N, C-alpha and C positions, 0 to 999 in steps of 0.2 A: 661403643658404638650399638651394640647391639641393638639392648632396651630406647636407646635413645631413639634409634632407628622404629621402632612399633610404636612409641608412647607418639610421635611426631603425624606419624601414615594416619594412625587411632585418629586423631583431633582435625587432622583436615578432612577425612572422610566426613566427621558426624557436625562438621560445621558447614558442607559448603554442599555437598551435594552426597547424595544415596550412591549414586551412579557412576564410578572416578575411574581413573589410573589406578589399573591391581599389579604389585607386584607381588613376584613368585613367594615373598617370604610373610605379606602381609599375616596378618593372621582372619581367619573366617568372622565373618555379622552377621547374629543368626538376625536380632531384629531392633527393626531402628523406627522410632515415633518421631512424626515432625508436626509439632501443633501445628496448622493455620491458620490465619483469619476467618474467622464466619464461615469459617467450616469447621466439619468433626473428624479427629484423628484420621489422618492417615498411616494403615499401617505393611511398609516394605518389608515383604518377605526375600531374600535370596534365592535363588530355583537352584542355578549351577555353581557349580562351586569350580573354585580354580584351584587349577592344575600346577603341579610343579614340572616345570622346567626344566633348559639344561643350564651350568649353572654360570652366572655373570649376564642372561638372558632378561629383557624384558617382555611381558608381555599385556597388549591393550583386550583388556576380556572384557566383553557387553555382560552386563548382569541383569539377565530374566526379571523380571518383580515381581510377583499376584499381590495384587493391590486390593482392599476390600474399606468400605464404607465402616466405621462405625456410631454409629447416632442413635446412642441412648441402645436400643436392646429390638432393633430390630436391622434387618437384615436385606437385601436389593434379592428381588425376587431373579427365579432361573429367569437361564432366556430358553425360546422352545427351540424343542431337537430340529437337528438337520431335515431326519423322516419324515416329522409333520406337514413342516414346511412345503417334501416335494412334496408330499402327496397329494395336500390343500391348491398346490398351485397346478395340478394334472385336472382337476373338475375343470377350471373353465376350457384351459385345452381343449380337453377332450370335447365340449360340448359346443364349441365353436366349429371345429371340423365336421360338427354331424347337421349343425345348422349350414354353414359353408356347401357338405356334400344333397345335402333337401334342396335349398336353392339352389344347385346345380339341376338336381334330378325334375327341376320342377321347369326350370327355364328351358330344360329340354325338349322336355314333353309339352311343354306351349307354344314354342316355337315353331318343329320339324312338323304339325299338320298347317302350321301358316304358308311357309316355304313354299309346300306339298300345294295349297291351296293357288298360291300367285304362283306356281310353274303352269297350274293348269287350265288360270284366263285366257291367256292367250290361243289355248286352241279352239277357240268359240271361231275366231278371224278364221285363224288355217281352218277349217273344216269349210268353212264358207267357202275360202278363195279356191281350195279344193274343189269342189263342185261347179262352182259359176268356171273355173277353167275346162271341166269335162264338158261344158256347153258350144265349147271350139269359138267364141267369141271375145278377142281379144279388146273389142271396144268394152263391152259389159264388165269385164275384167278389170278395166282402166278403173272406168265407173265407180265400181263398187269398190275399190281404194278410196278412190278419195272422196265418198258419201262415208265411208267409213271413218275413214280421217276429220271430214267435216262433222260427225259424228261426236265422237272423243275429242274432239278440242271442245264442245262443249261442255262433252260431260265434263271434263276436268276443270273446269271450269267453276261448276256449284262442287262438287264430289270431298267440299275442305269436308264437310261431315263426321263423316267418319273419324277423319284425326281427331276431331271434336269431340268425339261421342264416347269412345273407348278409354281416355282418362277421368270423363265425369263417371262412368258406368260404375268403374275401378274406385274410384276414391266414395262411392256411395255403399257400394257392397262390402267394404274394407271397410269402414265405417260400424258394417251392421244392422245400417239403414233403408230396409228395401224401398219402404212410401218413395224412397229419393230417386233410388234410380231407377224404379218404373219412370218417374217423374222423368227422368232424364231421356230414357230411352222415347217417351211420347214424344215430347217436345223432337227428337230429333225425327224421326220415324215423321210427322209431320209437316216438317221444311222440308222433308227430303220429298214426298210429297210436292209440295208446292212448288218448289224449285225446280222440278221432273217437270212438272205438267205445261210450266215456264218453258223451259230450252222445250219439251218441244211441241208445244204450239208455234215456237219460234222457228224449227225444224219442218215443217209440215207445210206450213202459209206463207215462210221464206228460202225455200227450197235453195234457188236463185241465187239468191244473195248470200247466205251460207258458204255456200263453194264457190263463190268465185273469189274468196282469196286461195284456191286451188285449179282451177278452171278460168279458162277464156270464156266467155259466153257464150261462141257457136261453136267454141271444143266441141264435136260428132261426140266426145265421152259425155258431155250434160246431157243427151236424149236417157242412157245409162242412170247416172247418176242420182238425176232427181228422182224419177221412180224407187229407186231404191232405196234415198235418205227420207222415205215420208212414209217406205213400210219400215223401215231401222227405225224413227226415233221414236215409235211405239212402245219401244225398250227403255228410254228415257228412265218410267218412272217406277217397272220396279228395281232397275238396273243400280236405281241410289236406295232403293230399298233394300232390297240384299246385302250393298253395301254397310250403310247403316248397321240392319239386323248383325249381320257377321261384326259388325267394331266392338256392339254390345255382347253380342257373345265374349270376344278378345277382353270386354275388359270387366266381364266373370270368370274369367281365364277358359272356357272353353272355346276349342280353336277345332273343335274335330267336328261338329255341329256345320259350321259353314261349311266343310273341307266332302262332307255328306253332299250339300245341297249344291256343293259345286260339283259333283260329279257326278249328280242326276241330274244337273240343267243344260251340262255338256253330252251328254250321252242322247239325251233328246232330240238333242241338233242336229246329235250327230245321224239321227232315224230320220228324224224329219226331213231336214237339208233332200236328200233324194228325191223325198217322196210326192213333195210338193217344186221341186223342180222340174222330172221327168214325166212321177203319174200324174200329177194335177194340170199338170202343162202352163207353170205360171214363170216357167224359164227362169233369169239370174234375180226379178223379184222374189221368187219363191226362197232365195238363201236369205234373206227377209228376213217375210216374214217367219221361216223356220225358228230364226234368235232371236224375233220379237217371243216367237209363242213361248220357247223356252225359258227367256227370259219373267217369264213372268210366272211362269210353275216355278223359277227358283227364288220369287220373291214372293210369293204365299208360301211357301217351301220354308224361307226361312223365318213368315210368320207366323 
């Protein structure tokens, strides 16, 4: 029975599957060659050994085989080592991290001056309101507020140019076409002058109608708002000119120059307000004239 059992187990193993249920009495098979249709021969070499267990016990053993292809005398190239793969995969990650850090620094460097510039612009109106309030006339203060509101209403209607100018200049400068960037800036400045002139003419020649949406025609503050608005409308052209110039600088990723111009404009307005209101005896209209002069200096400095 012992010899018959050995022969039977060997025939079953050779005929059906190289990996099978093996009894503790099975002999160790060193090499099995199985010819396959349209394939090179497969040499299956068992690696692990069948261990002897307790008597009358059966163990289901998995045979981990090393399979090699034999096709004439060619061999399968070895796979790249794990170390080389790890080192090559670290390079793109490091490059991406460096690029992201540089981009974040550039955004922060560009955004901070712009934020400071936007926070400085409202100071112009605050300074004017402070000095007009020092005159002691409530009607003058009401007329100044109405005139400023009318001015900024028409200003924001035509102030779409800076929003359009910045991306156009950035696209031209990014592609290295400086002539196209200059052309876009020139076109935007020409339009800002034309629209600013039209807005100034409307505010100067028809102040009552412009103020009619804010004040009644017989309102006492109208007598103060009309002369203030006529002085104030003189800053429409330089205000648009400066805003368009600031947008062009932002398109070139230069946000420091607009900040310097805004600081200079506000400091000049701060100095001229008391001089023109009290020293020149222009009263509340001196605040509007001081704002117009400072805006013209800002537009010239931006140019």
